[in-house]
C-alpha positions in Angstrom: -35.7 83.2 -59.2 -36.6 85.9 -61.7 -40.3 86.7 -62.3 -42.2 88.7 -64.8 -45.8 89.8 -64.1 -48.5 90.4 -66.7 -51.7 92.0 -65.5 -53.9 94.8 -66.8 -53.7 96.8 -63.6 -50.5 98.7 -62.9 -51.6 99.0 -59.2 -51.9 95.3 -58.9 -48.5 94.7 -60.6 -46.9 97.1 -58.2 -48.5 95.5 -55.1 -47.6 92.0 -56.2 -44.0 93.1 -57.0 -43.6 94.5 -53.5 -45.0 91.3 -52.0 -42.7 89.1 -54.1 -39.7 91.2 -53.3 -40.4 91.0 -49.6 -40.1 87.3 -50.0 -36.8 87.5 -51.8 -38.1 86.9 -55.3 -36.6 89.0 -58.0 -39.2 90.8 -60.1 -37.5 91.5 -63.4 -40.4 93.4 -64.9 -44.2 93.8 -65.2 -46.4 94.6 -68.1 -50.0 95.7 -68.4 -50.7 94.6 -72.0 -50.4 91.3 -73.8 -47.9 92.5 -76.5 -45.6 94.3 -74.0 -45.7 91.2 -71.8 -44.7 89.0 -74.7 -41.7 91.2 -75.6 -40.5 91.5 -72.0 -40.8 87.7 -71.4 -39.0 86.9 -74.7 -36.3 89.4 -73.9 -35.7 88.9 -70.1 -36.4 85.1 -70.1 -37.8 85.0 -66.6 -37.8 81.7 -64.6 -41.6 82.2 -64.0 -44.2 84.4 -65.7 -47.3 85.3 -63.7 -50.0 85.9 -66.2 -53.6 87.0 -65.7 -56.4 86.2 -68.2 -57.6 89.7 -69.1 -54.9 91.8 -70.9 -55.4 94.6 -73.3 -54.7 93.7 -76.9 -54.0 90.0 -76.3 -55.6 87.9 -73.5 -53.6 85.7 -71.3 -54.3 82.5 -73.2 -53.1 84.0 -76.5 -50.1 85.4 -74.7 -49.1 81.9 -73.3 -49.6 80.3 -76.7 -47.1 82.8 -78.2 -44.7 82.3 -75.4 -44.8 78.5 -75.8 -44.5 78.9 -79.6 -41.3 81.0 -79.2 -39.6 78.1 -77.3 -39.4 80.0 -74.1 -38.4 77.9 -71.0 -40.3 80.2 -68.6 -42.7 78.4 -66.4 -46.2 79.8 -66.3 -48.4 80.6 -63.3 -51.8 81.5 -64.7 -54.4 83.5 -62.8 -58.1 83.0 -63.8 -60.9 85.3 -62.6 -63.9 82.9 -63.0 -65.0 79.4 -63.9 -65.3 80.2 -67.6 -61.7 81.4 -67.8 -60.5 78.5 -65.8 -62.3 76.1 -68.2 -60.8 77.8 -71.2 -57.3 77.6 -69.7 -57.6 73.9 -69.1 -58.9 73.2 -72.5 -56.4 75.4 -74.3 -53.1 75.5 -72.5 -50.3 73.5 -70.9 -49.1 75.6 -67.9 -47.1 74.7 -64.8 -49.5 76.4 -62.3 -53.1 77.6 -62.2 -54.7 79.7 -59.5 -57.8 81.8 -59.1 -57.5 85.6 -58.5 -59.7 85.0 -55.4 -57.1 82.6 -53.9 -55.4 83.8 -50.7 -51.8 85.1 -50.9 -50.6 82.1 -48.9 -52.1 79.9 -51.6 -50.5 82.0 -54.3 -47.1 81.7 -52.7 -47.5 78.0 -52.2 -48.2 77.7 -55.9 -45.0 79.6 -56.6 -43.1 77.2 -54.2 -44.5 74.1 -56.0 -43.7 75.5 -59.5 -40.2 76.4 -58.3 -39.7 72.8 -57.0 -40.7 71.5 -60.5 -44.2 70.3 -59.6 -47.3 71.2 -61.6 -49.9 72.9 -59.3 -53.6 73.6 -59.4 -55.1 75.5 -56.5 -58.0 73.9 -54.5 -60.4 76.5 -55.9 -59.4 75.7 -59.5 -59.7 72.0 -58.6 -63.2 72.5 -57.3 -64.2 74.2 -60.6 -62.7 71.4 -62.6 -64.8 68.9 -60.6 -67.9 71.0 -60.7 -70.3 69.8 -63.3 -71.3 73.3 -64.1 -67.8 74.3 -65.2 -65.9 71.2 -66.2 -67.0 67.7 -66.9 -64.8 64.8 -67.8 -66.9 64.3 -70.9 -66.1 67.8 -72.1 -62.4 67.0 -72.3 -62.4 63.2 -72.9 -64.7 60.7 -74.5 -65.7 58.3 -71.7 -65.0 55.3 -74.0 -61.3 56.4 -74.2 -60.8 56.1 -70.4 -61.3 52.3 -70.8 -58.1 52.2 -72.9 -55.9 53.1 -69.9 -53.9 50.3 -68.3 -53.9 49.9 -64.5 -50.4 51.4 -64.4 -51.5 54.4 -66.4 -54.4 54.9 -64.0 -51.8 54.8 -61.1 -49.8 57.5 -63.0 -53.0 59.6 -63.4 -53.7 59.3 -59.6 -50.1 60.4 -58.9 -50.5 63.4 -61.2 -53.7 64.4 -59.5 -51.6 64.6 -56.3 -49.1 67.0 -58.0 -46.3 64.4 -57.9 -43.3 65.2 -60.1 -41.8 62.8 -62.6 -39.0 61.8 -60.2 -41.5 61.3 -57.4 -43.7 59.1 -59.6 -40.6 57.1 -60.7 -39.6 56.5 -57.1 -43.1 55.6 -56.1 -43.4 52.8 -58.7 -39.7 51.9 -58.9 -39.5 52.8 -62.6 -37.2 55.2 -64.6 -38.1 58.8 -65.3 -38.1 58.0 -69.0 -40.7 55.3 -68.4 -42.9 57.8 -66.5 -42.6 60.2 -69.5 -43.6 57.4 -71.8 -46.6 56.6 -69.7 -47.6 60.2 -69.7 -47.2 60.4 -73.5 -49.2 57.2 -73.9 -52.0 58.6 -71.7 -52.2 61.8 -73.7 -52.3 60.0 -77.0 -55.0 57.6 -75.8 -57.2 60.4 -74.3 -56.4 62.7 -77.2 -55.2 65.5 -74.9 -53.2 68.5 -76.1 -50.9 69.3 -73.2 -49.9 69.0 -69.6 -52.7 71.2 -68.3 -55.4 69.1 -70.0 -53.8 66.0 -68.6 -53.7 67.4 -65.1 -57.3 68.6 -65.4 -58.5 65.1 -66.4 -56.4 63.5 -63.6 -58.0 65.8 -61.0 -61.5 65.2 -62.5 -61.0 61.4 -62.0 -60.1 61.7 -58.3 -63.5 60.2 -57.2 -62.9 57.1 -59.3 -59.4 56.2 -58.1 -60.5 54.6 -54.9 -63.1 52.6 -56.8 -60.6 51.2 -59.3 -58.0 50.4 -56.6 
């Protein structure tokens, strides 16, 4: 599992590299600016890119957009510093993992484990921010009237997504094909006018209090 780190602090990059290597992860490179990170990721093609929001020259969101536009297959684990950053990430990007810089190392490595296993992951601290009316409201991402367009099965898919279920796991849970799961996911995104996986996951998590009511 090859990893590239993008963070403004050389000291942080070195510490994280040592911690990753001690757990048998291969750290291909690290970068302390947005442009150098972009070049390294496009050249080395890591399995996972760990990207922090503040980067000289190009912030983390701009960097991820350029990586996605290049067609890179690298999975992204994004690190936000505060609620404003977390909100901007959810509204702007589709990433495989999202943690806070204040999360514990055990939480960070659990996120890596989940991403490696093919599951999208949002840490509990990010999830709390998404559900906090001060940092993320459902209405800020989706018009409430659009939620009524979802079918019962689509709501079940949303609930499964909020539990970090993978496409194969959802297919097995509902005895449907993976292609059908992907079709449901695409239909949900079209109905709710969402831009990517991260927005879909953010809305799915935000709706957690309502799943038991609709069951």
